[in-house]
C-alpha positions in Angstrom: -24.7 32.9 193.6 -25.6 33.6 197.2 -29.1 32.8 198.2 -31.1 34.0 201.3 -33.1 31.2 202.5 -36.4 31.2 204.4 -34.5 31.6 207.8 -32.6 34.7 206.7 -29.2 33.0 206.3 -27.1 34.2 203.4 -25.3 31.2 201.9 -24.4 29.5 198.7 -26.3 26.5 200.2 -29.9 26.8 201.3 -30.5 26.0 204.9 -33.9 24.4 204.3 -34.3 22.9 207.7 -34.4 24.3 211.1 -31.4 22.2 212.1 -29.4 23.7 209.1 -30.4 27.2 210.4 -29.3 26.3 214.0 -26.0 24.9 212.8 -25.2 28.0 210.8 -26.3 30.4 213.5 -24.3 28.4 216.1 -21.2 28.5 213.9 -21.6 32.3 213.3 -22.0 33.0 217.1 -19.3 30.6 218.2 -16.7 31.9 215.7 -17.4 35.5 216.8 -17.2 34.7 220.5 -14.1 32.6 220.0 -12.3 35.5 218.3 -13.2 37.8 221.2 -12.0 35.3 223.7 -8.7 34.9 221.9 -8.1 38.6 221.5 -9.1 39.2 225.2 -6.7 36.4 226.3 -3.8 37.8 224.3 -4.5 41.4 225.6 -4.5 40.3 229.2 -1.4 38.2 228.7 0.6 40.9 227.0 -0.4 43.6 229.5 0.7 41.5 232.5 3.8 39.7 231.5 5.8 42.5 229.9 5.5 44.5 233.2 7.4 41.8 235.1 9.9 41.6 232.2 10.4 45.3 232.2 11.0 45.3 236.0 13.5 42.5 235.6 15.4 44.5 232.9 15.4 47.6 235.1 16.7 45.6 238.1 19.5 44.1 236.0 20.5 47.5 234.7 20.2 49.5 237.9 22.1 47.0 240.1 24.5 46.0 237.2 23.6 42.3 237.9 24.3 39.5 235.5 21.3 37.3 234.6 23.0 34.5 236.6 23.3 36.7 239.6 19.6 37.6 239.5 18.6 34.0 238.9 20.6 33.1 242.1 19.0 35.9 244.1 15.5 34.7 243.0 16.5 31.1 243.4 15.5 30.1 239.9 17.3 28.7 236.9 18.7 31.0 234.2 16.3 29.5 231.6 13.4 30.4 233.9 14.7 34.0 234.1 15.1 34.2 230.3 11.5 32.9 229.9 10.3 35.7 232.1 12.3 38.3 230.2 10.9 36.9 226.9 7.3 36.9 228.4 7.1 33.2 227.8 6.1 32.4 231.4 5.2 34.3 234.5 7.1 34.4 237.8 5.6 32.7 240.8 3.8 34.9 243.4 6.8 34.7 245.7 9.3 35.6 243.0 6.9 38.4 241.7 6.9 39.8 245.3 10.7 39.8 245.4 10.9 41.4 241.9 8.5 44.1 243.1 10.6 44.7 246.2 13.9 44.9 244.2 12.2 47.2 241.7 11.0 49.5 244.5 14.7 50.0 245.5 15.5 51.6 242.1 16.1 55.3 242.7 14.2 57.6 240.3 16.4 59.6 238.1 16.3 63.2 239.3 18.5 66.1 238.3 21.7 64.1 238.9 22.6 61.2 236.7 23.6 58.0 238.5 27.1 56.8 238.1 27.2 53.2 236.8 28.2 50.5 239.3 31.5 48.6 238.7 30.6 44.9 238.7 33.7 44.0 240.8 32.2 45.9 243.8 29.0 43.9 243.7 30.7 40.7 244.7 32.9 42.1 247.5 32.0 43.0 251.0 31.2 46.7 251.2 32.6 48.9 253.9 31.0 48.6 257.3 28.3 46.2 255.9 30.6 43.2 256.1 28.8 41.6 253.1 28.5 42.0 249.4 25.6 43.5 247.6 24.9 40.1 246.1 24.8 38.5 249.6 22.5 41.3 250.9 20.1 41.0 247.9 20.0 37.2 248.3 18.8 37.4 251.9 15.1 36.4 252.1 14.2 39.5 254.1 16.7 42.1 253.1 16.7 45.6 254.6 15.8 48.2 252.0 17.7 51.0 253.9 20.8 48.8 254.0 20.6 48.0 250.3 20.1 51.7 249.4 23.1 52.7 251.6 25.2 49.9 250.0 24.3 51.0 246.4 25.1 54.6 247.3 28.5 53.6 248.7 29.2 51.3 245.7 28.3 54.1 243.2 30.7 56.4 245.0 33.5 53.8 244.9 32.8 53.2 241.2 33.0 56.9 240.5 36.3 57.2 242.3 37.6 54.2 240.4 36.6 55.6 237.0 38.1 59.0 237.9 41.4 57.3 238.8 41.4 55.2 235.7 40.8 58.3 233.5 43.6 60.2 235.4 46.0 57.2 234.9 45.1 56.9 231.3 45.7 60.7 230.7 49.1 60.4 232.5 50.1 57.3 230.4 49.2 59.1 227.2 51.4 62.1 228.2 54.2 59.8 229.1 53.9 57.9 225.8 53.8 61.0 223.8 56.9 62.3 225.5 58.7 59.0 224.8 57.5 59.2 221.2 59.0 62.7 220.9 62.3 61.5 222.3 62.3 58.5 219.9 61.6 60.7 216.9 64.3 63.2 218.0 66.9 60.3 218.4 66.0 58.9 215.0 66.3 62.3 213.3 69.7 62.9 215.0 70.9 59.5 213.9 69.9 60.1 210.3 71.6 63.5 210.3 74.8 62.0 211.9 74.9 59.2 209.3 74.2 61.5 206.5 77.2 63.7 207.3 
């Protein structure tokens, strides 16, 4: 049975002394304040870290980089990059600045859909630039205009490559189907000849 003591504390034990009252009051206030601090800390942490993780995911997707490539660009280990992606740790201020800069290069999707980049073109020198996209992104102070131009050219090259592959695949299917027809015709003619 709960009892309200002379100090107004509801408890199964009576706080009969001022020190008992103070202990119970301190415990009530401290546990309440601690829960607010914990929830505030978790809110702050979850609202900051996922933003960096989301930016990293967008960078990986837009530039078609592997996690190893991005780790090399940021000059960190792959486990560090994975920790950022999983919101287990936070990038250093320098890396956060680079992540923001890379993220700012991502073109917003307008009316046209962006053609995916072929990974092979990321590692090779691109046209007049005389360097690969990976090399350009790895430079400490890369030129945003140069990166945008490189990405545009790589997307065009990737689109042409995909169109050529689709065209070649369509041609090979037609050739295979014609060969199949000839084979079937030969088999039928042989079976008729043998049956006679």
